[in-house]
C-alpha positions as CSV (number, residue, x, y, z in Angstrom):
1,D,-4.5,-12.3,-64.6
2,L,-0.9,-12.6,-65.5
3,E,1.7,-14.8,-63.7
4,L,5.3,-13.6,-63.8
5,R,8.5,-15.1,-62.6
6,V,10.9,-12.5,-61.0
7,V,14.5,-13.6,-60.6
8,F,16.6,-11.8,-58.0
9,S,19.7,-13.9,-58.2
10,K,20.6,-17.5,-59.1
11,N,19.0,-18.8,-55.9
12,E,16.1,-16.4,-55.4
13,E,13.0,-16.2,-57.5
14,L,9.5,-15.0,-56.9
15,W,6.3,-15.8,-58.7
16,I,3.7,-13.1,-58.8
17,R,0.2,-12.8,-60.1
18,N,-0.7,-9.4,-61.5
19,M,-4.4,-8.8,-61.6
20,V,-5.5,-5.5,-63.3
21,Q,-8.9,-4.1,-63.8
22,P,-10.0,-0.9,-65.6
23,V,-11.5,2.0,-63.6
24,Y,-14.5,3.7,-65.3
25,N,-16.0,7.1,-64.9
26,E,-19.8,7.8,-64.8
27,H,-19.8,7.8,-68.6
28,K,-18.3,4.3,-68.7
29,K,-15.1,5.6,-70.1
30,I,-11.8,4.1,-68.8
31,I,-10.0,6.6,-66.7
32,G,-7.4,4.4,-65.2
33,K,-6.4,1.0,-63.9
34,R,-6.2,-0.6,-60.5
35,G,-4.7,-3.8,-59.6
36,V,-3.3,-6.2,-57.1
37,I,0.0,-8.0,-57.1
38,Q,0.0,-11.3,-55.2
39,N,3.0,-13.5,-54.3
40,I,2.1,-16.9,-55.6
41,T,5.6,-18.5,-55.1
42,V,4.4,-21.1,-52.6
43,E,1.3,-22.0,-54.7
44,K,3.5,-22.3,-57.9
45,N,6.1,-24.5,-56.1
46,L,3.3,-26.7,-54.7
47,R,1.8,-27.1,-58.1
48,E,5.2,-28.1,-59.6
49,L,5.8,-30.5,-56.7
50,N,2.4,-32.1,-57.3
51,R,3.1,-32.4,-61.0
52,Q,6.5,-34.1,-60.3
53,V,4.9,-36.6,-57.8
54,A,2.1,-37.4,-60.2
55,S,4.7,-38.1,-62.9
56,L,6.8,-40.3,-60.7
57,A,3.8,-42.3,-59.5
58,K,2.4,-42.3,-63.1
59,I,-1.0,-41.1,-61.7
60,G,-3.3,-38.5,-63.0
61,S,-6.8,-37.2,-62.5
62,W,-9.9,-37.1,-64.6
63,E,-13.4,-35.7,-64.5
64,V,-16.7,-36.2,-66.4
65,N,-18.9,-33.2,-66.0
66,L,-22.4,-34.5,-66.6
67,V,-24.0,-31.0,-66.6
68,D,-21.6,-29.5,-69.3
69,K,-21.1,-32.9,-70.9
70,T,-17.3,-32.4,-70.8
71,V,-14.4,-34.7,-70.0
72,F,-11.2,-33.6,-68.5
73,W,-7.9,-35.5,-68.4
74,S,-4.8,-34.3,-66.6
75,E,-1.5,-34.3,-68.5
76,E,-0.5,-37.6,-66.9
77,V,-3.7,-39.3,-68.0
78,H,-3.0,-38.1,-71.6
79,I,0.6,-39.5,-71.2
80,I,-0.8,-42.9,-70.1
81,H,-3.2,-43.0,-73.0
82,G,-0.6,-41.7,-75.5
83,T,-2.7,-38.8,-76.5
84,N,-1.7,-35.2,-77.0
85,P,-3.4,-32.8,-74.5
86,E,-3.1,-30.0,-77.0
87,T,-5.1,-31.7,-79.7
88,Y,-7.0,-34.6,-78.2
89,N,-10.3,-33.7,-76.5
90,P,-11.6,-36.9,-74.7
91,Q,-15.3,-37.9,-74.8
92,L,-16.8,-40.4,-72.3
93,D,-17.6,-43.1,-74.9
94,E,-14.1,-42.7,-76.5
95,A,-12.5,-43.0,-73.1
96,I,-14.3,-46.3,-72.4
97,N,-13.3,-47.5,-75.9
98,F,-9.6,-47.2,-74.8
99,Y,-10.2,-50.2,-72.6
100,R,-9.5,-53.6,-74.1
101,K,-12.8,-55.2,-75.3
102,D,-13.0,-57.8,-72.5
103,F,-13.1,-54.9,-70.0
104,H,-15.8,-52.8,-71.7
105,E,-18.8,-54.2,-69.8
106,L,-17.0,-53.9,-66.4
107,I,-16.1,-50.3,-67.1
108,K,-19.6,-49.4,-68.5
109,S,-21.4,-51.0,-65.6
110,S,-19.1,-49.4,-63.0
111,V,-19.5,-45.9,-64.6
112,E,-23.3,-46.4,-64.8
113,K,-23.6,-47.5,-61.1
114,C,-21.4,-44.6,-60.1
115,I,-23.7,-42.2,-61.9
116,S,-27.0,-43.7,-61.0
117,K,-26.4,-44.9,-57.4
118,G,-23.3,-43.0,-56.4
119,K,-21.4,-46.3,-56.0
120,S,-17.6,-45.6,-56.1
121,Y,-15.3,-47.9,-57.9
122,D,-11.6,-48.9,-57.8
123,L,-10.6,-51.4,-60.5
124,E,-7.7,-52.6,-62.6
125,A,-8.0,-53.2,-66.3
126,V,-6.1,-53.1,-69.6
127,I,-6.3,-50.2,-72.0
128,I,-5.0,-50.0,-75.6
129,T,-3.0,-46.8,-75.9
130,A,-3.2,-44.5,-78.9
131,D,-0.1,-46.3,-80.3
132,K,-1.8,-49.7,-79.9
133,K,0.1,-50.9,-76.8
134,E,-1.6,-52.9,-74.0
135,L,-1.2,-51.3,-70.6
136,W,-2.5,-52.2,-67.2
137,V,-4.1,-49.3,-65.4
138,R,-5.9,-48.6,-62.1
139,S,-8.9,-46.4,-62.2
140,N,-11.1,-45.2,-59.4
141,A,-14.1,-42.9,-59.3
142,K,-16.5,-41.1,-57.0
143,A,-19.7,-39.3,-57.8
144,E,-20.9,-35.9,-56.9
145,F,-24.6,-35.2,-56.5
146,S,-26.7,-32.0,-56.4
147,N,-30.4,-32.2,-55.4
148,G,-30.3,-36.0,-55.9
149,V,-28.8,-35.8,-59.4
150,C,-25.3,-36.9,-60.3
151,T,-23.5,-33.8,-61.7
152,R,-20.0,-35.2,-62.1
153,I,-17.8,-38.3,-61.6
154,F,-14.1,-37.9,-61.0
155,G,-11.2,-39.9,-59.9
156,S,-7.6,-41.0,-60.6
157,F,-6.0,-43.0,-63.3
158,Q,-2.6,-44.8,-62.8
159,D,-0.2,-46.8,-64.9
160,I,0.3,-50.0,-63.0
161,N,1.7,-52.0,-65.9
162,E,5.1,-52.8,-64.4
163,R,3.6,-54.1,-61.1
164,K,0.9,-56.0,-62.9
165,Q,3.4,-57.7,-65.3
166,A,5.5,-58.7,-62.3
167,E,2.4,-60.2,-60.6
168,I,1.5,-62.1,-63.7
169,A,5.1,-63.5,-64.0
170,V,5.1,-64.6,-60.4
171,Q,1.7,-66.4,-60.9
172,E,3.0,-68.1,-64.0
173,S,6.1,-69.2,-62.2
174,E,4.1,-70.6,-59.3
175,T,1.8,-72.5,-61.7
176,K,4.8,-74.0,-63.5
177,F,6.4,-74.9,-60.1
178,R,3.2,-76.7,-59.0
179,T,3.0,-78.8,-62.2
180,I,6.7,-79.9,-61.8
181,F,6.2,-81.2,-58.3
């Protein structure tokens, strides 16, 4: 499959997907090609809009495939962690180790319950980014089962550091105010 951008004028463009397959004769020799051209402009625009929204909201998606033993992070999850999506391939244990040590047990037990019992979670915790900065995040997960066995867990991951820092500042101010009066 090949995706191409076709520009008609400054204000008009079209995205197409060109799918070509060889045609074989009875001797399994290629005698031609056949293909389909599909207009994917709407799909491409929706993907770009989704990417922009995720970036503005500082939210990304992740998945742990328990069958293939693979971990996927969206581009935004890599940005939050400070890792390069081209060179860093996350593993489940490594992903858990990004959390600050005082959150390790909470994360491990939440993941284990999600896998063993299908118990979804939604929690806030601190991670230590690749460049050693502390960052508050919100992570949630759901499990998917096949024949009673968990095959994958997946969810979203969001940078909530600004909101969390503001909450902490308000709490500290209220505490100081109460001690004064």
